[in-house]
LUMKETI-838315 format. One record per atom (N, C-alpha, C, O): x, y, z; residue in three letters. Coordinates in steps of 0.1 Angstrom, whole numbers, padded with zeros to 4 digits, always signed. Atoms other than C-alpha are relative to their C-alpha. Layout:
BEGIN
XYZALA/...
# end
This chain:
BEGIN
+0006+0013+0003UNK/-0255-0584-0706UNK/+0002-0004-0014UNK/+0006-0015-0017UNK/-0002+0003+0014UNK/-0253-0581-0744UNK/+0015-0003-0003UNK/+0018-0012-0011UNK/-0014+0003+0002UNK/-0215-0579-0742UNK/+0004-0014+0005UNK/+0012-0020-0002UNK/-0003+0013-0005UNK/-0214-0610-0721UNK/-0004-0011-0009UNK/+0003-0020-0012UNK/+0006+0010+0009UNK/-0236-0629-0745UNK/+0009-0001-0013UNK/+0012-0012-0018UNK/-0009+0000+0011UNK/-0214-0618-0774UNK/+0013-0007+0002UNK/+0018-0014-0006UNK/-0013+0006-0004UNK/-0183-0629-0756UNK/-0001-0015+0001UNK/+0008-0022-0004UNK/+0002+0014-0001UNK/-0198-0663-0749UNK/-0001-0006-0014UNK/+0005-0017-0017UNK/+0002+0006+0014UNK/-0208-0668-0786UNK/+0014+0001-0007UNK/+0017-0009-0014UNK/-0014-0001+0006UNK/-0173-0656-0797UNK/+0009-0011+0005UNK/+0016-0017-0003UNK/-0009+0011-0006UNK/-0156-0680-0773UNK/-0004-0014-0006UNK/+0005-0022-0008UNK/+0005+0012+0006UNK/-0178-0708-0787UNK/+0005-0002-0014UNK/+0010-0013-0018UNK/-0005+0001+0013UNK/-0168-0700-0822UNK/+0015-0002-0001UNK/+0019-0010-0009UNK/-0015+0002-0001UNK/-0131-0698-0813UNK/+0003-0014+0003UNK/+0012-0020-0003UNK/-0002+0013-0004UNK/-0134-0731-0796UNK/-0003-0010-0011UNK/+0005-0019-0014UNK/+0004+0009+0011UNK/-0152-0748-0825UNK/+0011+0001-0012UNK/+0015-0009-0017UNK/-0010-0001+0011UNK/-0127-0734-0851UNK/+0013-0006+0004UNK/+0021-0012-0004UNK/-0012+0006-0005UNK/-0098-0745-0829UNK/-0001-0015-0001UNK/+0009-0021-0005UNK/+0002+0014+0002UNK/-0112-0780-0828UNK/+0001-0005-0014UNK/+0007-0015-0017UNK/-0001+0004+0014UNK/-0116-0781-0865UNK/+0015+0001-0005UNK/+0019-0007-0012UNK/-0014-0002+0004UNK/-0080-0767-0869UNK/+0008-0012+0005UNK/+0017-0017-0002UNK/-0008+0012-0005UNK/-0066-0795-0846UNK/-0003-0012-0008UNK/+0006-0020-0011UNK/+0003+0011+0008UNK/-0085-0821-0865UNK/+0007+0000-0014UNK/+0013-0010-0018UNK/-0006-0001+0013UNK/-0073-0809-0899UNK/+0015-0002+0001UNK/+0021-0008-0007UNK/-0014+0001-0003UNK/-0038-0806-0885UNK/+0005-0014+0002UNK/+0015-0018-0004UNK/-0004+0014-0003UNK/-0037-0842-0873UNK/-0001-0008-0013UNK/+0008-0016-0016UNK/+0001+0007+0013UNK/-0050-0854-0907UNK/+0011+0003-0009UNK/+0017-0006-0016UNK/-0011-0004+0009UNK/-0024-0834-0926UNK/+0013-0006+0004UNK/+0021-0011-0004UNK/-0012+0006-0006UNK/+0004-0846-0903UNK/+0001-0015-0003UNK/+0011-0020-0006UNK/+0000+0015+0002UNK/-0007-0882-0906UNK/+0002-0003-0015UNK/+0010-0012-0018UNK/-0002+0002+0015UNK/-0009-0879-0945UNK/+0015+0002-0003UNK/+0021-0005-0011UNK/-0014-0004+0004UNK/+0025-0862-0947UNK/+0009-0011+0006UNK/+0018-0015-0001UNK/-0009+0010-0006UNK/+0041-0887-0923UNK/+0000-0013-0008UNK/+0010-0020-0009UNK/+0001+0012+0007UNK/+0028-0916-0943UNK/+0007+0001-0014UNK/+0013-0009-0018UNK/-0006-0001+0014UNK/+0039-0902-0977UNK/+0015+0001+0000UNK/+0022-0003-0009UNK/-0014-0002+0000UNK/+0074-0893-0966UNK/+0008-0011+0007UNK/+0020-0011+0008UNK/-0006+0012-0007UNK/+0080-0925-0947UNK/+0003+0001+0015UNK/+0009-0008+0021UNK/-0001-0001-0015UNK/+0079-0912-0911UNK/-0008-0010+0006UNK/-0005-0015+0017UNK/+0009+0010-0005UNK/+0050-0935-0906UNK/+0000-0012-0010UNK/-0001-0009-0022UNK/+0001+0011+0009UNK/+0049-0970-0920UNK/-0014-0001-0005UNK/-0024-0004+0003UNK/+0014+0000+0006UNK/+0019-0969-0944UNK/-0007-0013+0002UNK/-0019-0014+0002UNK/+0006+0013-0002UNK/+0014-1006-0940UNK/-0006-0002+0014UNK/-0017-0008+0015UNK/+0005+0001-0013UNK/+0009-1003-0903UNK/-0010+0011+0004UNK/-0020+0008+0011UNK/+0009-0011-0004UNK/-0008-0969-0900UNK/-0009+0005-0011UNK/-0018+0013-0009UNK/+0008-0005+0011UNK/-0023-0965-0935UNK/+0001+0015-0002UNK/+0011+0021+0003UNK/-0001-0015+0002UNK/-0030-0929-0946UNK/-0015+0005-0002UNK/-0023-0003-0007UNK/+0014-0006+0002UNK/-0061-0906-0947UNK/-0005-0002-0014UNK/-0017-0005-0017UNK/+0004+0001+0014UNK/-0061-0907-0985UNK/-0004-0014-0004UNK/-0014-0016-0011UNK/+0003+0014+0002UNK/-0060-0945-0986UNK/-0014-0004+0006UNK/-0022-0011+0000UNK/+0012+0003-0007UNK/-0088-0947-0961UNK/-0012+0006-0007UNK/-0022-0001-0008UNK/+0011-0007+0007UNK/-0109-0922-0980UNK/-0004-0008-0013UNK/-0015-0010-0016UNK/+0003+0008+0013UNK/-0105-0941-1013UNK/-0007-0013+0003UNK/-0016-0017-0005UNK/+0006+0013-0003UNK/-0114-0974-0997UNK/-0015+0002+0005UNK/-0024-0005+0001UNK/+0014-0003-0005UNK/-0145-0958-0980UNK/-0009+0003-0012UNK/-0020-0001-0013UNK/+0008-0003+0013UNK/-0156-0944-1014UNK/-0004-0012-0007UNK/-0015-0014-0012UNK/+0002+0012+0007UNK/-0152-0978-1029UNK/-0011-0008+0007UNK/-0020-0014+0000UNK/+0010+0007-0007UNK/-0173-0994-1002UNK/-0014+0006-0001UNK/-0024+0000-0002UNK/+0013-0007+0002UNK/-0200-0967-1006UNK/-0005-0003-0014UNK/-0017-0005-0016UNK/+0004+0003+0014UNK/-0201-0972-1044UNK/-0006-0014-0002UNK/-0015-0016-0010UNK/+0005+0013+0001UNK/-0206-1009-1040UNK/-0012-0003+0010UNK/-0017-0014+0010UNK/+0011+0001-0010UNK/-0232-1003-1012UNK/+0003-0010+0011UNK/-0006-0013+0019UNK/-0003+0010-0010UNK/-0214-1028-0990UNK/+0001+0006+0014UNK/-0002-0001+0023UNK/-0001-0007-0013UNK/-0208-1003-0962UNK/-0013+0001+0007UNK/-0014+0000+0019UNK/+0013-0003-0007UNK/-0245-0998-0956UNK/-0005-0012+0008UNK/-0011-0011+0018UNK/+0004+0012-0008UNK/-0251-1034-0946UNK/+0007-0001+0013UNK/+0000-0004+0023UNK/-0007+0000-0013UNK/-0224-1033-0920UNK/-0004+0011+0009UNK/-0006+0009+0021UNK/+0004-0011-0008UNK/-0235-0999-0908UNK/-0014-0003+0006UNK/-0016-0001+0018UNK/+0014+0002-0005UNK/-0272-1009-0905UNK/+0000-0010+0012UNK/-0006-0008+0022UNK/+0000+0010-0011UNK/-0264-1040-0884UNK/+0006+0005+0013UNK/+0001+0003+0023UNK/-0006-0005-0012UNK/-0240-1023-0860UNK/-0008+0011+0006UNK/-0009+0011+0019UNK/+0009-0011-0005UNK/-0263-0992-0856UNK/-0012-0006+0007UNK/-0016-0002+0018UNK/+0012+0007-0005UNK/-0293-1015-0850UNK/+0004-0006+0014UNK/-0003-0004+0024UNK/-0004+0007-0013UNK/-0274-1035-0823UNK/+0003+0010+0011UNK/+0000+0008+0022UNK/-0003-0011-0009UNK/-0261-1003-0807UNK/-0012+0007+0006UNK/-0013+0009+0018UNK/+0013-0007-0005UNK/-0295-0986-0805UNK/-0008-0009+0009UNK/-0013-0004+0019UNK/+0007+0009-0009UNK/-0311-1017-0791UNK/+0007-0001+0013UNK/+0000-0002+0024UNK/-0007+0001-0013UNK/-0284-1020-0765UNK/-0002+0012+0009UNK/-0004+0011+0021UNK/+0002-0013-0007UNK/-0288-0983-0755UNK/-0014+0000+0006UNK/-0016+0004+0017UNK/+0014-0002-0004UNK/-0326-0984-0754UNK/-0003-0010+0012UNK/-0008-0006+0022UNK/+0004+0010-0010UNK/-0330-1017-0735UNK/+0009+0001+0013UNK/+0004+0000+0024UNK/-0009-0001-0012UNK/-0299-1012-0712UNK/-0004+0012+0008UNK/-0004+0011+0021UNK/+0004-0013-0007UNK/-0309-0976-0703UNK/-0013-0002+0007UNK/-0015+0002+0019UNK/+0014+0002-0006UNK/-0346-0985-0697UNK/+0001-0009+0012UNK/-0005-0006+0022UNK/-0001+0009-0011UNK/-0338-1015-0676UNK/+0007+0006+0012UNK/+0003+0004+0024UNK/-0008-0007-0011UNK/-0312-0996-0656UNK/-0007+0010+0007UNK/-0006+0011+0019UNK/+0008-0011-0007UNK/-0335-0967-0649UNK/-0011-0006+0008UNK/-0014-0002+0020UNK/+0010+0007-0008UNK/-0363-0991-0638UNK/+0006-0005+0013UNK/+0000-0004+0024UNK/-0007+0005-0012UNK/-0339-1008-0614UNK/+0004+0011+0010UNK/+0002+0009+0022UNK/-0003-0012-0009UNK/-0327-0974-0601UNK/-0012+0005+0007UNK/-0011+0009+0019UNK/+0012-0005-0007UNK/-0363-0964-0594UNK/-0004-0009+0011UNK/-0008-0005+0022UNK/+0003+0010-0010UNK/-0369-0996-0575UNK/+0009+0002+0012UNK/+0005+0001+0024UNK/-0010-0002-0011UNK/-0337-0990-0554UNK/-0003+0013+0007UNK/-0002+0013+0019UNK/+0004-0013-0006UNK/-0348-0954-0548UNK/-0012-0002+0009UNK/-0013+0004+0020UNK/+0013+0002-0007UNK/-0382-0966-0536UNK/+0002-0009+0013UNK/-0006-0008+0022UNK/-0002+0009-0012UNK/-0367-0992-0512UNK/+0014+0001+0005UNK/+0024-0003-0001UNK/-0013-0001-0005UNK/-0338-0983-0490UNK/+0006-0013+0004UNK/+0018-0015+0003UNK/-0006+0013-0004UNK/-0335-1018-0477UNK/+0006-0007-0012UNK/+0016-0013-0011UNK/-0005+0007+0012UNK/-0332-1032-0512UNK/+0013+0007-0006UNK/+0022+0000-0010UNK/-0012-0007+0005UNK/-0306-1005-0522UNK/+0012-0004+0009UNK/+0023-0006+0003UNK/-0011+0003-0008UNK/-0285-1013-0492UNK/+0004-0015-0002UNK/+0016-0019-0001UNK/-0002+0015+0002UNK/-0289-1051-0498UNK/+0008-0002-0013UNK/+0017-0011-0013UNK/-0006+0002+0013UNK/-0278-1048-0535UNK/+0012+0008-0002UNK/+0019+0005-0012UNK/-0012-0009+0002UNK/-0251-1021-0531UNK/+0013-0008-0003UNK/+0020-0005-0012UNK/-0013+0007+0002UNK/-0221-1045-0527UNK/+0000-0009-0013UNK/+0010-0011-0019UNK/+0001+0008+0012UNK/-0234-1067-0555UNK/+0002+0008-0013UNK/+0008+0004-0023UNK/-0002-0010+0011UNK/-0236-1037-0579UNK/+0014+0004-0001UNK/+0019+0004-0013UNK/-0014-0004+0001UNK/-0201-1027-0570UNK/+0008-0012-0006UNK/+0017-0010-0014UNK/-0006+0012+0005UNK/-0190-1063-0577UNK/-0002-0002-0015UNK/+0007-0004-0022UNK/+0003+0001+0014UNK/-0208-1064-0610UNK/+0007+0010-0008UNK/+0011+0007-0020UNK/-0007-0011+0007UNK/-0193-1031-0620UNK/+0014-0003-0002UNK/+0021+0002-0012UNK/-0015+0003+0001UNK/-0158-1044-0614UNK/+0003-0012-0009UNK/+0014-0014-0013UNK/-0002+0012+0009UNK/-0163-1076-0635UNK/+0004+0005-0014UNK/-0001+0014-0019UNK/-0004-0003+0014UNK/-0145-1076-0669UNK/-0010-0005-0009UNK/-0009-0016-0014UNK/+0011+0004+0008UNK/-0176-1077-0690UNK/+0004-0005-0014UNK/-0001-0014-0020UNK/-0005+0004+0014UNK/-0157-1079-0723UNK/+0007-0014+0001UNK/+0006-0022-0009UNK/-0006+0014-0001UNK/-0138-1110-0710UNK/-0011-0010+0001UNK/-0009-0022-0003UNK/+0011+0010-0002UNK/-0171-1126-0701UNK/-0010-0001-0013UNK/-0019-0008-0013UNK/+0008+0000+0011UNK/-0186-1118-0735UNK/-0003-0013-0007UNK/-0014-0016-0011UNK/+0003+0013+0006UNK/-0181-1153-0750UNK/-0010-0008+0008UNK/-0019-0015+0001UNK/+0010+0008-0008UNK/-0201-1168-0721UNK/-0014+0006-0002UNK/-0023-0002-0003UNK/+0013-0006+0002UNK/-0229-1143-0725UNK/-0006-0003-0014UNK/-0018-0006-0015UNK/+0005+0003+0013UNK/-0231-1150-0762UNK/-0005-0014-0001UNK/-0014-0017-0008UNK/+0004+0014+0000UNK/-0233-1187-0756UNK/-0014-0001+0007UNK/-0022-0009+0003UNK/+0013+0000-0007UNK/-0262-1181-0731UNK/-0011+0006-0009UNK/-0022+0000-0010UNK/+0011-0007+0007UNK/-0281-1156-0753UNK/-0001-0004-0015UNK/-0011-0001-0020UNK/+0000+0003+0014UNK/-0272-1169-0787UNK/+0010+0007-0008UNK/+0015+0017-0004UNK/-0011-0005+0008UNK/-0248-1162-0815UNK/-0004+0011-0010UNK/+0004+0016-0018UNK/+0005-0010+0010UNK/-0270-1138-0835UNK/+0001+0014+0006UNK/+0009+0017+0015UNK/+0001-0014-0005UNK/-0279-1101-0829UNK/-0003+0000+0015UNK/+0002+0009+0022UNK/+0004+0001-0014UNK/-0295-1111-0795UNK/+0013+0000+0009UNK/+0013+0007+0019UNK/-0012+0002-0008UNK/-0261-1122-0781UNK/+0008+0013+0001UNK/+0013+0017+0011UNK/-0008-0013+0001UNK/-0243-1090-0793UNK/-0007+0011+0009UNK/+0000+0018+0016UNK/+0008-0010-0008UNK/-0271-1068-0778UNK/+0002-0003+0015UNK/+0003+0006+0023UNK/-0002+0004-0014UNK/-0268-1087-0745UNK/+0014+0004+0005UNK/+0015+0010+0016UNK/-0013-0005-0004UNK/-0231-1080-0744UNK/+0000+0015+0002UNK/+0006+0020+0012UNK/+0001-0014+0000UNK/-0238-1044-0751UNK/-0007+0005+0013UNK/-0002+0014+0020UNK/+0008-0003-0012UNK/-0264-1042-0723UNK/+0008-0003+0013UNK/+0008+0005+0022UNK/-0008+0003-0012UNK/-0241-1059-0698UNK/+0010+0010+0003UNK/+0014+0012+0015UNK/-0010-0010-0003UNK/-0215-1032-0702UNK/-0005+0013+0005UNK/+0001+0019+0014UNK/+0006-0014-0004UNK/-0238-1002-0697UNK/-0010-0001+0011UNK/-0012+0010+0017UNK/+0011+0000-0009UNK/-0265-1014-0674UNK/+0003+0003+0015UNK/-0004+0011+0021UNK/-0004-0002-0014UNK/-0246-1014-0641UNK/+0003+0015+0002UNK/+0000+0021+0012UNK/-0004-0014-0001UNK/-0232-0979-0648UNK/-0013+0008+0000UNK/-0014+0018+0007UNK/+0013-0007+0000UNK/-0268-0968-0656UNK/-0007+0000+0013UNK/-0012+0010+0018UNK/+0007+0001-0013UNK/-0282-0981-0624UNK/+0007+0008+0011UNK/+0000+0016+0018UNK/-0007-0007-0010UNK/-0255-0967-0602UNK/-0001+0015-0002UNK/-0004+0023+0008UNK/+0000-0015+0003UNK/-0254-0932-0619UNK/-0014+0005+0003UNK/-0016+0015+0009UNK/+0014-0005-0001UNK/-0292-0929-0621UNK/-0005+0000+0015UNK/-0011+0010+0020UNK/+0004+0000-0014UNK/-0297-0940-0585UNK/+0006+0011+0008UNK/-0001+0017+0017UNK/-0006-0011-0007UNK/-0272-0915-0572UNK/-0006+0013-0004UNK/-0007+0022+0005UNK/+0007-0012+0004UNK/-0289-0888-0592UNK/-0013+0002+0008UNK/-0017+0012+0013UNK/+0013-0001-0007UNK/-0323-0897-0576UNK/+0002+0003+0015UNK/-0006+0011+0020UNK/-0001-0002-0015UNK/-0310-0898-0540UNK/+0006+0014+0003UNK/+0006+0018+0015UNK/-0007-0012-0002UNK/-0291-0865-0544UNK/-0009+0012-0002UNK/-0004+0024-0002UNK/+0009-0011+0002UNK/-0322-0844-0551UNK/-0002+0007+0014UNK/-0001+0000+0024UNK/+0001-0008-0012UNK/-0327-0816-0525UNK/-0009-0007+0010UNK/-0021-0008+0008UNK/+0008+0007-0011UNK/-0338-0834-0493UNK/-0011+0009+0006UNK/-0022+0004+0010UNK/+0010-0009-0006UNK/-0357-0803-0481UNK/-0013+0000-0008UNK/-0024+0001-0003UNK/+0011+0000+0009UNK/-0379-0804-0512UNK/-0008-0013+0002UNK/-0020-0013+0002UNK/+0006+0013-0002UNK/-0386-0841-0506UNK/-0008+0000+0013UNK/-0020-0004+0013UNK/+0007-0001-0013UNK/-0395-0834-0469UNK/-0012+0008-0001UNK/-0023+0006+0005UNK/+0012-0009+0001UNK/-0418-0806-0479UNK/-0012-0007-0007UNK/-0023-0005-0003UNK/+0010+0008+0007UNK/-0437-0828-0503UNK/-0006-0011+0009UNK/-0018-0013+0009UNK/+0005+0010-0010UNK/-0440-0855-0476UNK/-0009+0007+0010UNK/-0019+0001+0014UNK/+0009-0007-0010UNK/-0454-0829-0452UNK/-0013+0004-0006UNK/-0023+0006+0002UNK/+0013-0003+0006UNK/-0481-0821-0477UNK/-0008-0013-0003UNK/-0019-0013-0009UNK/+0007+0013+0001UNK/-0490-0858-0477UNK/+0002-0007-0014UNK/-0005-0016-0017UNK/-0002+0006+0013UNK/-0475-0867-0511UNK/+0006-0014+0002UNK/+0014-0017+0011UNK/-0005+0014+0000UNK/-0468-0904-0518UNK/+0013+0000-0007UNK/+0017+0009-0014UNK/-0013+0001+0007UNK/-0435-0917-0530UNK/-0002+0000-0016UNK/+0007+0006-0023UNK/+0003+0000+0015UNK/-0451-0922-0565UNK/-0001+0015-0004UNK/+0004+0018-0015UNK/+0002-0014+0004UNK/-0461-0885-0566UNK/+0013+0008+0002UNK/+0016+0016-0007UNK/-0013-0007-0002UNK/-0427-0873-0552UNK/+0009-0003-0012UNK/+0016+0005-0018UNK/-0008+0004+0011UNK/-0410-0893-0579UNK/-0004+0007-0013UNK/+0004+0012-0021UNK/+0005-0005+0013UNK/-0432-0882-0608UNK/+0000+0015-0001UNK/+0002+0021-0012UNK/+0001-0015+0000UNK/-0434-0845-0597UNK/+0014+0007+0003UNK/+0016+0018-0002UNK/-0012-0006-0004UNK/-0399-0839-0584UNK/+0013-0008-0004UNK/+0021-0002-0012UNK/-0012+0008+0002UNK/-0373-0867-0586UNK/+0003-0001-0015UNK/+0014+0002-0020UNK/-0002+0002+0014UNK/-0377-0876-0623UNK/+0002+0012-0008UNK/+0011+0014-0016UNK/-0002-0012+0008UNK/-0383-0842-0638UNK/+0013+0008+0003UNK/+0019+0013-0007UNK/-0013-0007-0003UNK/-0353-0827-0620UNK/+0012-0007-0004UNK/+0023-0001-0005UNK/-0011+0007+0004UNK/-0331-0854-0632UNK/+0000-0004-0015UNK/+0008-0012-0019UNK/+0002+0004+0014UNK/-0342-0856-0668UNK/+0013+0003-0008UNK/+0017-0005-0016UNK/-0012-0003+0007UNK/-0311-0838-0681UNK/+0012-0009+0005UNK/+0020-0013-0003UNK/-0010+0010-0005UNK/-0289-0861-0659UNK/-0001-0013-0007UNK/+0008-0020-0010UNK/+0002+0013+0007UNK/-0305-0891-0675UNK/+0005+0001-0014UNK/+0010-0009-0020UNK/-0005-0002+0013UNK/-0297-0876-0709UNK/+0015-0002+0000UNK/+0021-0008-0009UNK/-0014+0001-0002UNK/-0261-0874-0697UNK/+0004-0015+0001UNK/+0015-0019-0004UNK/-0002+0014-0001UNK/-0263-0911-0688UNK/-0001-0007-0014UNK/+0007-0015-0017UNK/+0002+0006+0014UNK/-0275-0919-0723UNK/+0013+0003-0008UNK/+0017-0005-0016UNK/-0013-0003+0007UNK/-0244-0900-0737UNK/+0011-0010+0003UNK/+0018-0014-0006UNK/-0011+0010-0004UNK/-0221-0922-0717UNK/-0003-0014-0005UNK/+0006-0021-0010UNK/+0004+0014+0004UNK/-0241-0953-0727UNK/+0003-0002-0015UNK/+0004-0013-0020UNK/-0003+0001+0014UNK/-0235-0945-0764UNK/+0014-0007-0002UNK/+0015-0016-0010UNK/-0013+0006+0001UNK/-0198-0952-0760UNK/+0001-0014+0005UNK/+0007-0023-0001UNK/+0000+0013-0006UNK/-0203-0982-0737UNK/-0007-0010-0009UNK/-0003-0021-0011UNK/+0008+0009+0009UNK/-0229-0997-0761UNK/+0008-0004-0012UNK/+0008-0015-0017UNK/-0008+0003+0011UNK/-0205-0994-0790UNK/+0011-0010+0003UNK/+0015-0018-0005UNK/-0010+0010-0005UNK/-0178-1012-0770UNK/-0006-0014+0000UNK/+0001-0023-0005UNK/+0007+0014+0000UNK/-0202-1041-0764UNK/-0003-0005-0014UNK/+0000-0017-0016UNK/+0003+0005+0014UNK/-0213-1043-0800UNK/+0013-0004-0008UNK/+0013-0014-0014UNK/-0012+0003+0007UNK/-0178-1042-0814UNK/+0007-0013+0005UNK/+0011-0022-0002UNK/-0005+0012-0006UNK/-0166-1069-0789UNK/-0008-0012-0005UNK/-0003-0022-0008UNK/+0008+0010+0004UNK/-0196-1090-0798UNK/+0002-0004-0015UNK/+0002-0016-0018UNK/-0003+0002+0014UNK/-0190-1086-0835UNK/+0013-0006-0003UNK/+0015-0014-0012UNK/-0013+0007+0001UNK/-0154-1096-0831UNK/-0001-0015+0002UNK/+0006-0023-0005UNK/+0001+0014-0004UNK/-0166-1129-0816UNK/-0008-0008-0010UNK/-0004-0019-0014UNK/+0009+0009+0007UNK/-0195-1141-0837UNK/-0006+0006-0013UNK/-0012-0002-0021UNK/+0007-0006+0012UNK/-0207-1116-0864UNK/+0007-0003-0013UNK/+0019-0005-0014UNK/-0005+0001+0014UNK/-0204-1120-0901UNK/-0003+0013-0008UNK/-0002+0014-0020UNK/+0003-0013+0006UNK/-0213-1084-0907UNK/+0001+0011+0011UNK/-0001+0007+0023UNK/-0001-0011-0010UNK/-0209-1050-0890UNK/+0013+0006+0000UNK/+0023+0001-0005UNK/-0012-0007+0000UNK/-0182-1025-0883UNK/+0011-0009+0008UNK/+0023-0009+0004UNK/-0009+0009-0007UNK/-0166-1049-0857UNK/+0005-0011-0008UNK/+0017-0014-0008UNK/-0004+0010+0009UNK/-0165-1076-0883UNK/+0010+0005-0010UNK/+0020-0001-0013UNK/-0010-0006+0010UNK/-0148-1053-0908UNK/+0013+0002+0006UNK/+0024+0000+0000UNK/-0013-0002-0007UNK/-0122-1043-0883UNK/+0008-0013+0003UNK/+0020-0013+0000UNK/-0006+0012-0003UNK/-0115-1078-0872UNK/+0005-0007-0013UNK/+0016-0012-0014UNK/-0004+0006+0013UNK/-0114-1091-0909UNK/+0012+0007-0005UNK/+0021+0000-0010UNK/-0012-0008+0005UNK/-0090-1063-0919UNK/+0013-0004+0008UNK/+0023-0005+0002UNK/-0011+0004-0008UNK/-0067-1073-0890UNK/+0005-0014-0004UNK/+0017-0016-0004UNK/-0003+0013+0004UNK/-0068-1109-0900UNK/+0008-0002-0013UNK/+0017-0010-0014UNK/-0006+0001+0013UNK/-0058-1103-0936UNK/+0011+0011-0002UNK/+0016+0013-0013UNK/-0010-0011+0000UNK/-0033-1075-0926UNK/-0003+0011-0010UNK/+0006+0017-0017UNK/+0004-0012+0008UNK/-0053-1048-0944UNK/-0003+0011+0010UNK/-0014+0013+0014UNK/+0001-0010-0010UNK/-0047-1019-0920UNK/-0009+0012-0005UNK/-0015+0019+0003UNK/+0009-0010+0005UNK/-0065-0995-0943UNK/-0015-0003+0002UNK/-0023+0006+0005UNK/+0014+0005-0003UNK/-0097-1016-0938UNK/-0003+0002+0015UNK/-0014+0006+0019UNK/+0001-0002-0014UNK/-0091-1016-0901UNK/-0003+0015+0004UNK/-0012+0018+0011UNK/+0001-0014-0003UNK/-0086-0978-0900UNK/-0013+0006-0005UNK/-0019+0015+0001UNK/+0012-0004+0005UNK/-0116-0973-0922UNK/-0012-0003+0009UNK/-0021+0005+0011UNK/+0010+0004-0010UNK/-0138-0992-0898UNK/+0000+0008+0012UNK/-0011+0012+0017UNK/-0001-0009-0012UNK/-0125-0972-0869UNK/-0005+0014-0003UNK/-0012+0020+0006UNK/+0004-0013+0004UNK/-0130-0939-0887UNK/-0016+0001-0001UNK/-0022+0010+0004UNK/+0014+0000+0002UNK/-0166-0948-0897UNK/-0007-0001+0014UNK/-0017+0005+0017UNK/+0006+0002-0014UNK/-0173-0960-0861UNK/+0001+0014+0008UNK/-0009+0017+0014UNK/-0001-0013-0007UNK/-0160-0926-0847UNK/-0010+0010-0005UNK/-0016+0017+0002UNK/+0010-0010+0006UNK/-0182-0906-0871UNK/-0014-0003+0004UNK/-0021+0006+0009UNK/+0014+0004-0004UNK/-0214-0926-0863UNK/-0002+0003+0015UNK/-0012+0008+0019UNK/+0001-0002-0014UNK/-0207-0925-0826UNK/-0001+0015+0003UNK/-0009+0019+0012UNK/+0001-0015-0002UNK/-0202-0887-0828UNK/-0013+0005-0004UNK/-0019+0013+0003UNK/+0013-0005+0004UNK/-0234-0882-0847UNK/-0011-0004+0010UNK/-0020+0004+0012UNK/+0009+0004-0011UNK/-0253-0902-0821UNK/+0001+0009+0012UNK/-0009+0013+0018UNK/-0003-0008-0011UNK/-0237-0882-0794UNK/-0006+0014-0002UNK/-0012+0021+0006UNK/+0005-0014+0004UNK/-0245-0849-0812UNK/-0015+0000+0000UNK/-0021+0011+0004UNK/+0015+0001+0000UNK/-0282-0860-0816UNK/-0005+0001+0014UNK/-0014+0009+0017UNK/+0004+0000-0014UNK/-0285-0867-0779UNK/+0003+0014+0007UNK/-0005+0019+0015UNK/-0004-0013-0006UNK/-0267-0834-0771UNK/-0011+0011-0004UNK/-0014+0020+0004UNK/+0010-0009+0005UNK/-0293-0815-0792UNK/-0013-0002+0008UNK/-0020+0008+0012UNK/+0012+0003-0008UNK/-0321-0832-0772UNK/+0002+0007+0014UNK/-0007+0012+0020UNK/-0003-0006-0013UNK/-0303-0821-0740UNK/-0002+0015+0000UNK/-0007+0021+0009UNK/+0001-0014+0001UNK/-0301-0785-0752UNK/-0014+0005-0001UNK/-0018+0015+0005UNK/+0015-0003+0001UNK/-0338-0785-0761UNK/-0007-0001+0014UNK/-0015+0008+0017UNK/+0006+0002-0013UNK/-0347-0798-0726UNK/+0004+0012+0009UNK/-0004+0017+0017UNK/-0005-0011-0008UNK/-0325-0772-0710UNK/-0007+0014-0003UNK/-0010+0021+0006UNK/+0006-0012+0005UNK/-0340-0744-0731UNK/-0015+0000+0005UNK/-0020+0011+0009UNK/+0014+0001-0005UNK/-0375-0756-0722UNK/-0001+0002+0015UNK/-0010+0009+0019UNK/+0000-0003-0015UNK/-0367-0757-0685UNK/+0003+0014+0003UNK/-0004+0020+0012UNK/-0003-0014-0002UNK/-0352-0722-0687UNK/-0013+0009-0003UNK/-0015+0018+0005UNK/+0012-0008+0003UNK/-0385-0709-0703UNK/-0010-0002+0012UNK/-0017+0008+0015UNK/+0009+0003-0011UNK/-0405-0726-0675UNK/+0004+0008+0013UNK/-0005+0014+0020UNK/-0005-0007-0012UNK/-0383-0710-0648UNK/-0002+0015-0002UNK/+0001+0023+0007UNK/
# end
């Protein structure tokens, strides 16, 4: 058992170091390619140029305003979209008639190009933060409903029948079995929603914002400053990863807690 645990930990370290090595290798190849002319520095910029620009934005404190707005919009999109999606999934789980009635409409909504409809949503909801958050919610809410509902209905049917045989109500079955057994699955939905929410926020900021990472990226493209575009993309990747890592830690904590209970 100890040997197996040691092997698992060793494999994790090797994987982590390999990931770091690949990342550093890509950065070095990118920098080398830009410096020797294999890559057009005007089109692709370079890691050193991006880093210098980021330092300049940090020194002038300008980056924090853009970060605050984008993170606020993203967190609001994740919280409201995930909460509303879970509530709707609970309602669908509680009513088989309603779930069958709405199933084709959910499939249709999921197929709609939400980013293409973003201008209409912003006109409906307003051109401020509210409109951008609505776009973010529209991208993730249907995925949340469908995924969460499928998790709910795929709980072991024998356990559900056993609780019914003891006279448990749907409310008790949900609170004692369905929701607790799917808590980690819901965390996984939140992980997916992080990326979807960022897509909505960036699209919304492209259209109407005067601040935020999406605005920085769009402005850099308009004035042909590809270093500014790439800086915005890099910062976006870092923040999205940190948010994902935070949720991942919560998931590990819940799994550890569940393991102790078992």
